[in-house]
N, CA, C, O and the ligand as a Tripos MOL2 file, in Angstrom:
@<TRIPOS>MOLECULE
protein
  309   307    78     0     0
PROTEIN
NO_CHARGES

@<TRIPOS>ATOM
      1 N          19.8440 -183.1810  -26.1770 N.3       1 MET1
      2 CA         19.9840 -183.3290  -24.7500 C.3       1 MET1
      3 C          20.3620 -184.8040  -24.3350 C.2       1 MET1
      4 O          19.7900 -185.8040  -24.7680 O.2       1 MET1
      5 N          21.3570 -184.7990  -23.4760 N.am      2 PHE2
      6 CA         21.8670 -186.0870  -23.0420 C.3       2 PHE2
      7 C          20.9580 -186.6420  -21.9330 C.2       2 PHE2
      8 O          20.9070 -186.0480  -20.8560 O.2       2 PHE2
      9 N          20.2350 -187.7640  -22.1530 N.am      3 THR3
     10 CA         19.3010 -188.2030  -21.2000 C.3       3 THR3
     11 C          19.8430 -189.3930  -20.3820 C.2       3 THR3
     12 O          20.9160 -189.9370  -20.6420 O.2       3 THR3
     13 N          18.9970 -189.7710  -19.3420 N.am      4 CYS4
     14 CA         19.3540 -190.8740  -18.5360 C.3       4 CYS4
     15 C          19.4840 -192.2050  -19.3320 C.2       4 CYS4
     16 O          20.3180 -193.0630  -19.0400 O.2       4 CYS4
     17 N          18.5860 -192.3170  -20.3740 N.am      5 ARG5
     18 CA         18.6490 -193.4990  -21.2120 C.3       5 ARG5
     19 C          20.0660 -193.5140  -21.9810 C.2       5 ARG5
     20 O          20.7330 -194.5430  -22.0770 O.2       5 ARG5
     21 N          20.4360 -192.3510  -22.4840 N.am      6 ASP6
     22 CA         21.7370 -192.3190  -23.1300 C.3       6 ASP6
     23 C          22.7760 -192.6530  -22.1600 C.2       6 ASP6
     24 O          23.7340 -193.3520  -22.4890 O.2       6 ASP6
     25 N          22.6350 -192.1900  -20.9860 N.am      7 SER7
     26 CA         23.5850 -192.4210  -19.9090 C.3       7 SER7
     27 C          23.7730 -193.9100  -19.6330 C.2       7 SER7
     28 O          24.8870 -194.4120  -19.4800 O.2       7 SER7
     29 N          22.6120 -194.5990  -19.5770 N.am      8 ILE8
     30 CA         22.5930 -196.0830  -19.2680 C.3       8 ILE8
     31 C          23.2320 -196.7990  -20.4560 C.2       8 ILE8
     32 O          24.0190 -197.7160  -20.2210 O.2       8 ILE8
     33 N          22.9640 -196.4640  -21.6700 N.am      9 ASP9
     34 CA         23.5520 -197.1050  -22.7830 C.3       9 ASP9
     35 C          25.1420 -196.9040  -22.7070 C.2       9 ASP9
     36 O          25.9120 -197.8430  -22.9100 O.2       9 ASP9
     37 N          25.5680 -195.6180  -22.4030 N.am     10 LEU10
     38 CA         26.9520 -195.4290  -22.2580 C.3      10 LEU10
     39 C          27.6160 -196.1810  -21.1030 C.2      10 LEU10
     40 O          28.7370 -196.6750  -21.2240 O.2      10 LEU10
     41 N          26.9010 -196.2520  -19.9910 N.am     11 LEU11
     42 CA         27.3170 -196.9120  -18.8080 C.3      11 LEU11
     43 C          27.5860 -198.4050  -19.1290 C.2      11 LEU11
     44 O          28.6060 -198.9840  -18.7540 O.2      11 LEU11
     45 N          26.6010 -198.9830  -19.8460 N.am     12 GLN12
     46 CA         26.7960 -200.3700  -20.1790 C.3      12 GLN12
     47 C          28.0310 -200.5950  -21.0410 C.2      12 GLN12
     48 O          28.7080 -201.6150  -20.9130 O.2      12 GLN12
     49 N          28.3190 -199.6520  -21.9080 N.am     13 ARG13
     50 CA         29.5140 -199.8360  -22.7230 C.3      13 ARG13
     51 C          30.7460 -199.5120  -21.9210 C.2      13 ARG13
     52 O          31.8180 -200.0550  -22.1870 O.2      13 ARG13
     53 N          30.6170 -198.6470  -20.9540 N.am     14 PHE14
     54 CA         31.6680 -198.3210  -20.0430 C.3      14 PHE14
     55 C          32.0760 -199.6630  -19.3140 C.2      14 PHE14
     56 O          33.2510 -200.0100  -19.1940 O.2      14 PHE14
     57 N          31.0120 -200.3760  -18.8460 N.am     15 LEU15
     58 CA         31.3030 -201.6050  -18.1180 C.3      15 LEU15
     59 C          31.8550 -202.6440  -19.0520 C.2      15 LEU15
     60 O          32.6160 -203.5150  -18.6300 O.2      15 LEU15
     61 N          31.5060 -202.5750  -20.2620 N.am     16 ASP16
     62 CA         32.0790 -203.4560  -21.2470 C.3      16 ASP16
     63 C          33.5450 -203.0690  -21.6680 C.2      16 ASP16
     64 O          34.2470 -203.7930  -22.3740 O.2      16 ASP16
     65 N          33.9070 -201.9310  -21.1950 N.am     17 GLY17
     66 CA         35.2800 -201.3990  -21.5490 C.3      17 GLY17
     67 C          35.4420 -200.9050  -22.9600 C.2      17 GLY17
     68 O          36.5390 -200.9460  -23.5160 O.2      17 GLY17
     69 N          34.3490 -200.4320  -23.5510 N.am     18 GLU18
     70 CA         34.3340 -199.9940  -24.9060 C.3      18 GLU18
     71 C          34.0230 -198.5470  -25.0760 C.2      18 GLU18
     72 O          33.6250 -198.1810  -26.1820 O.2      18 GLU18
     73 N          34.1620 -197.6540  -24.0830 N.am     19 MET19
     74 CA         33.7480 -196.3720  -24.2410 C.3      19 MET19
     75 C          34.8810 -195.4460  -24.6860 C.2      19 MET19
     76 O          35.9360 -195.4000  -24.0530 O.2      19 MET19
     77 N          34.6610 -194.7150  -25.7670 N.am     20 PRO20
     78 CA         35.6920 -193.6660  -26.1890 C.3      20 PRO20
     79 C          35.6960 -192.5970  -25.1790 C.2      20 PRO20
     80 O          34.7250 -192.3680  -24.4580 O.2      20 PRO20
     81 N          36.8670 -191.9110  -25.1360 N.am     21 GLU21
     82 CA         37.0850 -190.7840  -24.2160 C.3      21 GLU21
     83 C          36.0140 -189.7260  -24.2820 C.2      21 GLU21
     84 O          35.5890 -189.1950  -23.2550 O.2      21 GLU21
     85 N          35.5670 -189.4100  -25.5110 N.am     22 GLU22
     86 CA         34.5590 -188.3570  -25.6780 C.3      22 GLU22
     87 C          33.2420 -188.7110  -24.9760 C.2      22 GLU22
     88 O          32.6280 -187.9110  -24.2700 O.2      22 GLU22
     89 N          32.8490 -189.9890  -25.2270 N.am     23 GLU23
     90 CA         31.5480 -190.3990  -24.5070 C.3      23 GLU23
     91 C          31.7480 -190.5250  -23.0600 C.2      23 GLU23
     92 O          30.8080 -190.2530  -22.3140 O.2      23 GLU23
     93 N          32.8850 -190.9130  -22.5820 N.am     24 ARG24
     94 CA         33.1510 -190.9400  -21.1640 C.3      24 ARG24
     95 C          32.9200 -189.6160  -20.5350 C.2      24 ARG24
     96 O          32.3370 -189.5070  -19.4560 O.2      24 ARG24
     97 N          33.4010 -188.5610  -21.2430 N.am     25 HIS25
     98 CA         33.2580 -187.2200  -20.8780 C.3      25 HIS25
     99 C          31.7320 -186.7530  -20.7810 C.2      25 HIS25
    100 O          31.3180 -186.0670  -19.8470 O.2      25 HIS25
    101 N          31.0200 -187.1500  -21.7360 N.am     26 ARG26
    102 CA         29.5850 -186.7900  -21.8180 C.3      26 ARG26
    103 C          28.9120 -187.5200  -20.6570 C.2      26 ARG26
    104 O          28.0930 -186.9160  -19.9630 O.2      26 ARG26
    105 N          29.2230 -188.7850  -20.4210 N.am     27 LEU27
    106 CA         28.5930 -189.4800  -19.2810 C.3      27 LEU27
    107 C          28.8710 -188.7760  -17.9460 C.2      27 LEU27
    108 O          27.9950 -188.6020  -17.0990 O.2      27 LEU27
    109 N          30.1650 -188.3760  -17.8090 N.am     28 LYS28
    110 CA         30.5160 -187.6590  -16.5710 C.3      28 LYS28
    111 C          29.7420 -186.3520  -16.4590 C.2      28 LYS28
    112 O          29.3200 -185.9950  -15.3590 O.2      28 LYS28
    113 N          29.5390 -185.6280  -17.5520 N.am     29 GLU29
    114 CA         28.7180 -184.4080  -17.4500 C.3      29 GLU29
    115 C          27.3010 -184.7100  -17.0610 C.2      29 GLU29
    116 O          26.7250 -183.9950  -16.2410 O.2      29 GLU29
    117 N          26.7330 -185.7160  -17.6050 N.am     30 HIS30
    118 CA         25.3880 -186.1000  -17.2250 C.3      30 HIS30
    119 C          25.3070 -186.4680  -15.6750 C.2      30 HIS30
    120 O          24.4050 -186.0410  -14.9560 O.2      30 HIS30
    121 N          26.2670 -187.2470  -15.2540 N.am     31 LEU31
    122 CA         26.2770 -187.6250  -13.8160 C.3      31 LEU31
    123 C          26.3980 -186.4050  -12.8730 C.2      31 LEU31
    124 O          25.9220 -186.3960  -11.7370 O.2      31 LEU31
    125 N          27.0900 -185.3500  -13.4470 N.am     32 ASP32
    126 CA         27.2360 -184.1960  -12.5390 C.3      32 ASP32
    127 C          25.9050 -183.5410  -12.3710 C.2      32 ASP32
    128 O          25.7750 -182.7280  -11.4570 O.2      32 ASP32
    129 N          24.8920 -183.8170  -13.1730 N.am     33 ALA33
    130 CA         23.6520 -183.0920  -13.0510 C.3      33 ALA33
    131 C          22.4950 -184.0900  -12.7700 C.2      33 ALA33
    132 O          21.3410 -183.6600  -12.7930 O.2      33 ALA33
    133 N          22.7340 -185.3690  -12.5130 N.am     34 CYS34
    134 CA         21.6590 -186.3050  -12.4320 C.3      34 CYS34
    135 C          21.7830 -187.2170  -11.1420 C.2      34 CYS34
    136 O          22.4720 -188.2370  -11.1530 O.2      34 CYS34
    137 N          21.1230 -186.8220  -10.1060 N.am     35 PRO35
    138 CA         21.1800 -187.5890   -8.8860 C.3      35 PRO35
    139 C          20.8630 -189.1220   -8.9900 C.2      35 PRO35
    140 O          21.5900 -189.9570   -8.4530 O.2      35 PRO35
    141 N          19.7420 -189.4490   -9.7090 N.am     36 PRO36
    142 CA         19.4840 -190.9100   -9.8230 C.3      36 PRO36
    143 C          20.6550 -191.7410  -10.4150 C.2      36 PRO36
    144 O          20.9620 -192.8210   -9.9100 O.2      36 PRO36
    145 N          21.2550 -191.2670  -11.4090 N.am     37 CYS37
    146 CA         22.3990 -191.8660  -11.9900 C.3      37 CYS37
    147 C          23.6390 -191.8830  -11.0460 C.2      37 CYS37
    148 O          24.4330 -192.8240  -11.0460 O.2      37 CYS37
    149 N          23.7570 -190.8150  -10.2610 N.am     38 VAL38
    150 CA         24.8950 -190.7450   -9.3180 C.3      38 VAL38
    151 C          24.6420 -191.7890   -8.3230 C.2      38 VAL38
    152 O          25.5550 -192.5450   -7.9890 O.2      38 VAL38
    153 N          23.3610 -191.8920   -7.7810 N.am     39 ASP39
    154 CA         23.1250 -193.0470   -6.7930 C.3      39 ASP39
    155 C          23.5480 -194.3390   -7.2040 C.2      39 ASP39
    156 O          24.0760 -195.1320   -6.4250 O.2      39 ASP39
    157 N          23.3170 -194.5930   -8.4850 N.am     40 PHE40
    158 CA         23.6960 -195.8880   -8.9920 C.3      40 PHE40
    159 C          25.2360 -196.0320   -8.9970 C.2      40 PHE40
    160 O          25.7740 -197.0500   -8.5630 O.2      40 PHE40
    161 N          25.9140 -195.0130   -9.4860 N.am     41 LEU41
    162 CA         27.4070 -195.0680   -9.5770 C.3      41 LEU41
    163 C          27.9930 -195.1470   -8.1640 C.2      41 LEU41
    164 O          29.0240 -195.7900   -7.9660 O.2      41 LEU41
    165 N          27.3520 -194.5030   -7.1780 N.am     42 ARG42
    166 CA         27.9030 -194.5720   -5.7940 C.3      42 ARG42
    167 C          27.8620 -196.0710   -5.3030 C.2      42 ARG42
    168 O          28.7910 -196.5450   -4.6490 O.2      42 ARG42
    169 N          26.8070 -196.7490   -5.6290 N.am     43 THR43
    170 CA         26.7090 -198.1440   -5.2760 C.3      43 THR43
    171 C          27.7360 -198.8930   -5.9140 C.2      43 THR43
    172 O          28.4000 -199.7370   -5.3130 O.2      43 THR43
    173 N          27.9040 -198.5700   -7.2790 N.am     44 TYR44
    174 CA         28.8850 -199.2720   -8.0370 C.3      44 TYR44
    175 C          30.3270 -199.0110   -7.4790 C.2      44 TYR44
    176 O          31.1230 -199.9400   -7.3410 O.2      44 TYR44
    177 N          30.6150 -197.7970   -7.1840 N.am     45 ARG45
    178 CA         31.8790 -197.4040   -6.6390 C.3      45 ARG45
    179 C          32.1770 -197.9710   -5.2840 C.2      45 ARG45
    180 O          33.3430 -198.0650   -4.9010 O.2      45 ARG45
    181 N          31.1140 -198.3720   -4.5090 N.am     46 ALA46
    182 CA         31.2660 -198.9300   -3.1880 C.3      46 ALA46
    183 C          31.7340 -200.3390   -3.2580 C.2      46 ALA46
    184 O          32.1340 -200.8980   -2.2370 O.2      46 ALA46
    185 N          31.7060 -200.9360   -4.3960 N.am     47 THR47
    186 CA         32.2310 -202.3240   -4.6370 C.3      47 THR47
    187 C          33.7040 -202.3180   -4.3810 C.2      47 THR47
    188 O          34.4170 -201.4770   -4.9290 O.2      47 THR47
    189 N          34.1940 -203.2280   -3.5650 N.am     48 PRO48
    190 CA         35.6560 -203.2660   -3.4420 C.3      48 PRO48
    191 C          36.4580 -203.2990   -4.7130 C.2      48 PRO48
    192 O          36.0540 -203.8910   -5.7140 O.2      48 PRO48
    193 N          37.6140 -202.6480   -4.6570 N.am     49 GLY49
    194 CA         38.3250 -202.4290   -5.9590 C.3      49 GLY49
    195 C          38.5810 -203.6630   -6.7800 C.2      49 GLY49
    196 O          38.3850 -203.6890   -7.9950 O.2      49 GLY49
    197 N          39.0090 -204.6460   -6.1090 N.am     50 LEU50
    198 CA         39.4390 -205.8780   -6.8390 C.3      50 LEU50
    199 C          38.1520 -206.4360   -7.5100 C.2      50 LEU50
    200 O          38.1640 -206.8000   -8.6850 O.2      50 LEU50
    201 N          37.0870 -206.4900   -6.7620 N.am     51 CYS51
    202 CA         35.7790 -207.0060   -7.3100 C.3      51 CYS51
    203 C          35.3170 -206.1160   -8.4480 C.2      51 CYS51
    204 O          34.7930 -206.5930   -9.4540 O.2      51 CYS51
    205 N          35.5170 -204.8140   -8.2760 N.am     52 ARG52
    206 CA         35.0900 -203.8880   -9.3100 C.3      52 ARG52
    207 C          35.8920 -204.1010  -10.5950 C.2      52 ARG52
    208 O          35.3360 -204.0880  -11.6930 O.2      52 ARG52
    209 N          37.1030 -204.2820  -10.4570 N.am     53 LYS53
    210 CA         37.9590 -204.5390  -11.5870 C.3      53 LYS53
    211 C          37.5120 -205.8070  -12.3100 C.2      53 LYS53
    212 O          37.4590 -205.8610  -13.5390 O.2      53 LYS53
    213 N          37.1930 -206.8230  -11.5120 N.am     54 ALA54
    214 CA         36.6780 -208.0600  -12.0160 C.3      54 ALA54
    215 C          35.3860 -207.7480  -12.7620 C.2      54 ALA54
    216 O          35.1800 -208.3070  -13.8390 O.2      54 ALA54
    217 N          34.5650 -206.9480  -12.2900 N.am     55 MET55
    218 CA         33.2430 -206.6710  -12.8740 C.3      55 MET55
    219 C          33.5240 -206.0020  -14.2470 C.2      55 MET55
    220 O          32.9340 -206.3800  -15.2600 O.2      55 MET55
    221 N          34.4260 -205.0140  -14.2560 N.am     56 VAL56
    222 CA         34.6770 -204.3610  -15.5330 C.3      56 VAL56
    223 C          35.2970 -205.2850  -16.5460 C.2      56 VAL56
    224 O          34.9810 -205.2460  -17.7350 O.2      56 VAL56
    225 N          36.2190 -206.1480  -16.0330 N.am     57 ASP57
    226 CA         37.0270 -206.8890  -16.9480 C.3      57 ASP57
    227 C          36.1600 -208.1540  -17.4490 C.2      57 ASP57
    228 O          36.2760 -208.6210  -18.5820 O.2      57 ASP57
    229 N          35.3250 -208.6260  -16.5190 N.am     58 GLN58
    230 CA         34.7180 -209.9660  -16.8020 C.3      58 GLN58
    231 C          33.2350 -209.9950  -16.6650 C.2      58 GLN58
    232 O          32.6490 -211.0760  -16.5930 O.2      58 GLN58
    233 N          32.5980 -208.8520  -16.6240 N.am     59 MET59
    234 CA         31.1960 -208.8180  -16.3850 C.3      59 MET59
    235 C          30.4960 -209.6400  -17.5100 C.2      59 MET59
    236 O          30.6330 -209.3010  -18.6850 O.2      59 MET59
    237 N          29.7510 -210.7120  -17.1540 N.am     60 PRO60
    238 CA         29.0880 -211.5330  -18.1800 C.3      60 PRO60
    239 C          28.0900 -210.7130  -18.9300 C.2      60 PRO60
    240 O          27.5040 -209.7910  -18.3620 O.2      60 PRO60
    241 N          27.8770 -211.0050  -20.1630 N.am     61 ARG61
    242 CA         26.9000 -210.2710  -20.9620 C.3      61 ARG61
    243 C          25.5390 -210.2550  -20.2980 C.2      61 ARG61
    244 O          24.8230 -209.2540  -20.2990 O.2      61 ARG61
    245 N          25.2100 -211.4110  -19.7260 N.am     62 GLU62
    246 CA         23.8400 -211.5490  -19.1000 C.3      62 GLU62
    247 C          23.7520 -210.5780  -17.9120 C.2      62 GLU62
    248 O          22.7300 -209.9120  -17.7440 O.2      62 GLU62
    249 N          24.7520 -210.4920  -17.1270 N.am     63 LEU63
    250 CA         24.7340 -209.5820  -15.9560 C.3      63 LEU63
    251 C          24.6400 -208.1120  -16.4310 C.2      63 LEU63
    252 O          23.9320 -207.2880  -15.8510 O.2      63 LEU63
    253 N          25.3490 -207.8440  -17.4540 N.am     64 SER64
    254 CA         25.3150 -206.4960  -18.0180 C.3      64 SER64
    255 C          23.9210 -206.0690  -18.4720 C.2      64 SER64
    256 O          23.4720 -204.9330  -18.3250 O.2      64 SER64
    257 N          23.2680 -207.1170  -19.0510 N.am     65 LYS65
    258 CA         21.8660 -206.8580  -19.5750 C.3      65 LYS65
    259 C          20.9790 -206.6710  -18.3910 C.2      65 LYS65
    260 O          20.1240 -205.7860  -18.4400 O.2      65 LYS65
    261 N          21.1050 -207.4330  -17.3160 N.am     66 GLN66
    262 CA         20.2980 -207.2930  -16.1580 C.3      66 GLN66
    263 C          20.4810 -205.9230  -15.4540 C.2      66 GLN66
    264 O          19.5290 -205.3080  -14.9740 O.2      66 GLN66
    265 N          21.7730 -205.4800  -15.4220 N.am     67 LEU67
    266 CA         22.0060 -204.2190  -14.8860 C.3      67 LEU67
    267 C          21.3370 -203.1270  -15.6890 C.2      67 LEU67
    268 O          20.7480 -202.2210  -15.0990 O.2      67 LEU67
    269 N          21.3980 -203.1690  -16.9490 N.am     68 THR68
    270 CA         20.7080 -202.2080  -17.8340 C.3      68 THR68
    271 C          19.2240 -202.2410  -17.6330 C.2      68 THR68
    272 O          18.5770 -201.1940  -17.5950 O.2      68 THR68
    273 N          18.6710 -203.4230  -17.5040 N.am     69 ALA69
    274 CA         17.2020 -203.5180  -17.2890 C.3      69 ALA69
    275 C          16.8280 -202.9140  -15.9600 C.2      69 ALA69
    276 O          15.8310 -202.1990  -15.8620 O.2      69 ALA69
    277 N          17.6000 -203.1850  -14.9500 N.am     70 PHE70
    278 CA         17.4150 -202.5700  -13.6380 C.3      70 PHE70
    279 C          17.4110 -201.0700  -13.6510 C.2      70 PHE70
    280 O          16.5150 -200.4310  -13.0980 O.2      70 PHE70
    281 N          18.4120 -200.5090  -14.2830 N.am     71 LEU71
    282 CA         18.5300 -199.0490  -14.3380 C.3      71 LEU71
    283 C          17.2940 -198.4430  -15.1230 C.2      71 LEU71
    284 O          16.7000 -197.4520  -14.6970 O.2      71 LEU71
    285 N          16.9620 -199.0540  -16.2240 N.am     72 ARG72
    286 CA         15.8460 -198.4810  -16.9780 C.3      72 ARG72
    287 C          14.5910 -198.5110  -16.1840 C.2      72 ARG72
    288 O          13.8140 -197.5580  -16.2450 O.2      72 ARG72
    289 N          14.3340 -199.6020  -15.4050 N.am     73 GLN73
    290 CA         13.1340 -199.6490  -14.6930 C.3      73 GLN73
    291 C          13.1420 -198.6230  -13.5850 C.2      73 GLN73
    292 O          12.1190 -197.9980  -13.3050 O.2      73 GLN73
    293 N          14.3150 -198.4400  -12.9380 N.am     74 ARG74
    294 CA         14.4420 -197.5260  -11.8200 C.3      74 ARG74
    295 C          14.2960 -196.0830  -12.3470 C.2      74 ARG74
    296 O          13.6660 -195.2730  -11.6670 O.2      74 ARG74
    297 N          14.8320 -195.7280  -13.4930 N.am     75 LEU75
    298 CA         14.7990 -194.3520  -13.9160 C.3      75 LEU75
    299 C          13.5040 -193.9820  -14.6120 C.2      75 LEU75
    300 O          13.2910 -192.8180  -14.9530 O.2      75 LEU75
    301 N          12.6150 -194.9890  -14.8320 N.am     76 ARG76
    302 CA         11.3550 -194.6930  -15.3950 C.3      76 ARG76
    303 C          10.3900 -194.0310  -14.4660 C.2      76 ARG76
    304 O           9.4310 -193.3880  -14.8920 O.2      76 ARG76
    305 N          10.6630 -194.1990  -13.1100 N.am     77 LYS77
    306 CA          9.7940 -193.6240  -12.1210 C.3      77 LYS77
    307 C           9.7580 -192.0940  -12.1270 C.2      77 LYS77
    308 O           9.0480 -191.4900  -11.3230 O.2      77 LYS77
    309 ZN         20.5820 -189.6880  -15.3530 Zn       78 ZN78
@<TRIPOS>BOND
     1     1     2 1
     2     2     3 1
     3     3     4 2
     4     3     5 am
     5     5     6 1
     6     6     7 1
     7     7     8 2
     8     7     9 am
     9     9    10 1
    10    10    11 1
    11    11    12 2
    12    11    13 am
    13    13    14 1
    14    14    15 1
    15    15    16 2
    16    15    17 am
    17    17    18 1
    18    18    19 1
    19    19    20 2
    20    19    21 am
    21    21    22 1
    22    22    23 1
    23    23    24 2
    24    23    25 am
    25    25    26 1
    26    26    27 1
    27    27    28 2
    28    27    29 am
    29    29    30 1
    30    30    31 1
    31    31    32 2
    32    31    33 am
    33    33    34 1
    34    34    35 1
    35    35    36 2
    36    35    37 am
    37    37    38 1
    38    38    39 1
    39    39    40 2
    40    39    41 am
    41    41    42 1
    42    42    43 1
    43    43    44 2
    44    43    45 am
    45    45    46 1
    46    46    47 1
    47    47    48 2
    48    47    49 am
    49    49    50 1
    50    50    51 1
    51    51    52 2
    52    51    53 am
    53    53    54 1
    54    54    55 1
    55    55    56 2
    56    55    57 am
    57    57    58 1
    58    58    59 1
    59    59    60 2
    60    59    61 am
    61    61    62 1
    62    62    63 1
    63    63    64 2
    64    63    65 am
    65    65    66 1
    66    66    67 1
    67    67    68 2
    68    67    69 am
    69    69    70 1
    70    70    71 1
    71    71    72 2
    72    71    73 am
    73    73    74 1
    74    74    75 1
    75    75    76 2
    76    75    77 am
    77    77    78 1
    78    78    79 1
    79    79    80 2
    80    79    81 am
    81    81    82 1
    82    82    83 1
    83    83    84 2
    84    83    85 am
    85    85    86 1
    86    86    87 1
    87    87    88 2
    88    87    89 am
    89    89    90 1
    90    90    91 1
    91    91    92 2
    92    91    93 am
    93    93    94 1
    94    94    95 1
    95    95    96 2
    96    95    97 am
    97    97    98 1
    98    98    99 1
    99    99   100 2
   100    99   101 am
   101   101   102 1
   102   102   103 1
   103   103   104 2
   104   103   105 am
   105   105   106 1
   106   106   107 1
   107   107   108 2
   108   107   109 am
   109   109   110 1
   110   110   111 1
   111   111   112 2
   112   111   113 am
   113   113   114 1
   114   114   115 1
   115   115   116 2
   116   115   117 am
   117   117   118 1
   118   118   119 1
   119   119   120 2
   120   119   121 am
   121   121   122 1
   122   122   123 1
   123   123   124 2
   124   123   125 am
   125   125   126 1
   126   126   127 1
   127   127   128 2
   128   127   129 am
   129   129   130 1
   130   130   131 1
   131   131   132 2
   132   131   133 am
   133   133   134 1
   134   134   135 1
   135   135   136 2
   136   135   137 am
   137   137   138 1
   138   138   139 1
   139   139   140 2
   140   139   141 am
   141   141   142 1
   142   142   143 1
   143   143   144 2
   144   143   145 am
   145   145   146 1
   146   146   147 1
   147   147   148 2
   148   147   149 am
   149   149   150 1
   150   150   151 1
   151   151   152 2
   152   151   153 am
   153   153   154 1
   154   154   155 1
   155   155   156 2
   156   155   157 am
   157   157   158 1
   158   158   159 1
   159   159   160 2
   160   159   161 am
   161   161   162 1
   162   162   163 1
   163   163   164 2
   164   163   165 am
   165   165   166 1
   166   166   167 1
   167   167   168 2
   168   167   169 am
   169   169   170 1
   170   170   171 1
   171   171   172 2
   172   171   173 am
   173   173   174 1
   174   174   175 1
   175   175   176 2
   176   175   177 am
   177   177   178 1
   178   178   179 1
   179   179   180 2
   180   179   181 am
   181   181   182 1
   182   182   183 1
   183   183   184 2
   184   183   185 am
   185   185   186 1
   186   186   187 1
   187   187   188 2
   188   187   189 am
   189   189   190 1
   190   190   191 1
   191   191   192 2
   192   191   193 am
   193   193   194 1
   194   194   195 1
   195   195   196 2
   196   195   197 am
   197   197   198 1
   198   198   199 1
   199   199   200 2
   200   199   201 am
   201   201   202 1
   202   202   203 1
   203   203   204 2
   204   203   205 am
   205   205   206 1
   206   206   207 1
   207   207   208 2
   208   207   209 am
   209   209   210 1
   210   210   211 1
   211   211   212 2
   212   211   213 am
   213   213   214 1
   214   214   215 1
   215   215   216 2
   216   215   217 am
   217   217   218 1
   218   218   219 1
   219   219   220 2
   220   219   221 am
   221   221   222 1
   222   222   223 1
   223   223   224 2
   224   223   225 am
   225   225   226 1
   226   226   227 1
   227   227   228 2
   228   227   229 am
   229   229   230 1
   230   230   231 1
   231   231   232 2
   232   231   233 am
   233   233   234 1
   234   234   235 1
   235   235   236 2
   236   235   237 am
   237   237   238 1
   238   238   239 1
   239   239   240 2
   240   239   241 am
   241   241   242 1
   242   242   243 1
   243   243   244 2
   244   243   245 am
   245   245   246 1
   246   246   247 1
   247   247   248 2
   248   247   249 am
   249   249   250 1
   250   250   251 1
   251   251   252 2
   252   251   253 am
   253   253   254 1
   254   254   255 1
   255   255   256 2
   256   255   257 am
   257   257   258 1
   258   258   259 1
   259   259   260 2
   260   259   261 am
   261   261   262 1
   262   262   263 1
   263   263   264 2
   264   263   265 am
   265   265   266 1
   266   266   267 1
   267   267   268 2
   268   267   269 am
   269   269   270 1
   270   270   271 1
   271   271   272 2
   272   271   273 am
   273   273   274 1
   274   274   275 1
   275   275   276 2
   276   275   277 am
   277   277   278 1
   278   278   279 1
   279   279   280 2
   280   279   281 am
   281   281   282 1
   282   282   283 1
   283   283   284 2
   284   283   285 am
   285   285   286 1
   286   286   287 1
   287   287   288 2
   288   287   289 am
   289   289   290 1
   290   290   291 1
   291   291   292 2
   292   291   293 am
   293   293   294 1
   294   294   295 1
   295   295   296 2
   296   295   297 am
   297   297   298 1
   298   298   299 1
   299   299   300 2
   300   299   301 am
   301   301   302 1
   302   302   303 1
   303   303   304 2
   304   303   305 am
   305   305   306 1
   306   306   307 1
   307   307   308 2
@<TRIPOS>SUBSTRUCTURE
     1 MET1         2 RESIDUE 1 A MET
     2 PHE2         6 RESIDUE 1 A PHE
     3 THR3        10 RESIDUE 1 A THR
     4 CYS4        14 RESIDUE 1 A CYS
     5 ARG5        18 RESIDUE 1 A ARG
     6 ASP6        22 RESIDUE 1 A ASP
     7 SER7        26 RESIDUE 1 A SER
     8 ILE8        30 RESIDUE 1 A ILE
     9 ASP9        34 RESIDUE 1 A ASP
    10 LEU10       38 RESIDUE 1 A LEU
    11 LEU11       42 RESIDUE 1 A LEU
    12 GLN12       46 RESIDUE 1 A GLN
    13 ARG13       50 RESIDUE 1 A ARG
    14 PHE14       54 RESIDUE 1 A PHE
    15 LEU15       58 RESIDUE 1 A LEU
    16 ASP16       62 RESIDUE 1 A ASP
    17 GLY17       66 RESIDUE 1 A GLY
    18 GLU18       70 RESIDUE 1 A GLU
    19 MET19       74 RESIDUE 1 A MET
    20 PRO20       78 RESIDUE 1 A PRO
    21 GLU21       82 RESIDUE 1 A GLU
    22 GLU22       86 RESIDUE 1 A GLU
    23 GLU23       90 RESIDUE 1 A GLU
    24 ARG24       94 RESIDUE 1 A ARG
    25 HIS25       98 RESIDUE 1 A HIS
    26 ARG26      102 RESIDUE 1 A ARG
    27 LEU27      106 RESIDUE 1 A LEU
    28 LYS28      110 RESIDUE 1 A LYS
    29 GLU29      114 RESIDUE 1 A GLU
    30 HIS30      118 RESIDUE 1 A HIS
    31 LEU31      122 RESIDUE 1 A LEU
    32 ASP32      126 RESIDUE 1 A ASP
    33 ALA33      130 RESIDUE 1 A ALA
    34 CYS34      134 RESIDUE 1 A CYS
    35 PRO35      138 RESIDUE 1 A PRO
    36 PRO36      142 RESIDUE 1 A PRO
    37 CYS37      146 RESIDUE 1 A CYS
    38 VAL38      150 RESIDUE 1 A VAL
    39 ASP39      154 RESIDUE 1 A ASP
    40 PHE40      158 RESIDUE 1 A PHE
    41 LEU41      162 RESIDUE 1 A LEU
    42 ARG42      166 RESIDUE 1 A ARG
    43 THR43      170 RESIDUE 1 A THR
    44 TYR44      174 RESIDUE 1 A TYR
    45 ARG45      178 RESIDUE 1 A ARG
    46 ALA46      182 RESIDUE 1 A ALA
    47 THR47      186 RESIDUE 1 A THR
    48 PRO48      190 RESIDUE 1 A PRO
    49 GLY49      194 RESIDUE 1 A GLY
    50 LEU50      198 RESIDUE 1 A LEU
    51 CYS51      202 RESIDUE 1 A CYS
    52 ARG52      206 RESIDUE 1 A ARG
    53 LYS53      210 RESIDUE 1 A LYS
    54 ALA54      214 RESIDUE 1 A ALA
    55 MET55      218 RESIDUE 1 A MET
    56 VAL56      222 RESIDUE 1 A VAL
    57 ASP57      226 RESIDUE 1 A ASP
    58 GLN58      230 RESIDUE 1 A GLN
    59 MET59      234 RESIDUE 1 A MET
    60 PRO60      238 RESIDUE 1 A PRO
    61 ARG61      242 RESIDUE 1 A ARG
    62 GLU62      246 RESIDUE 1 A GLU
    63 LEU63      250 RESIDUE 1 A LEU
    64 SER64      254 RESIDUE 1 A SER
    65 LYS65      258 RESIDUE 1 A LYS
    66 GLN66      262 RESIDUE 1 A GLN
    67 LEU67      266 RESIDUE 1 A LEU
    68 THR68      270 RESIDUE 1 A THR
    69 ALA69      274 RESIDUE 1 A ALA
    70 PHE70      278 RESIDUE 1 A PHE
    71 LEU71      282 RESIDUE 1 A LEU
    72 ARG72      286 RESIDUE 1 A ARG
    73 GLN73      290 RESIDUE 1 A GLN
    74 ARG74      294 RESIDUE 1 A ARG
    75 LEU75      298 RESIDUE 1 A LEU
    76 ARG76      302 RESIDUE 1 A ARG
    77 LYS77      306 RESIDUE 1 A LYS
    78 ZN78       309 GROUP 0 **** ****
């Protein structure tokens, strides 16, 4: 079963730009069925395009770690 924790791990790699197509597909499948993860992505997608691209291209490792920690804490509820 594909869990939120798996989703977060994949999402972090997605932000790092290292996600293979197959895993991207699995992440999308999870998001189709998981409102908490969708809420996060909606926030992410609301970021202006240029800024979002900068995030994906240049997200510092530290910020990526903070994002992961935030998501883990949130999804534990
Ligand atoms: Zn989820």
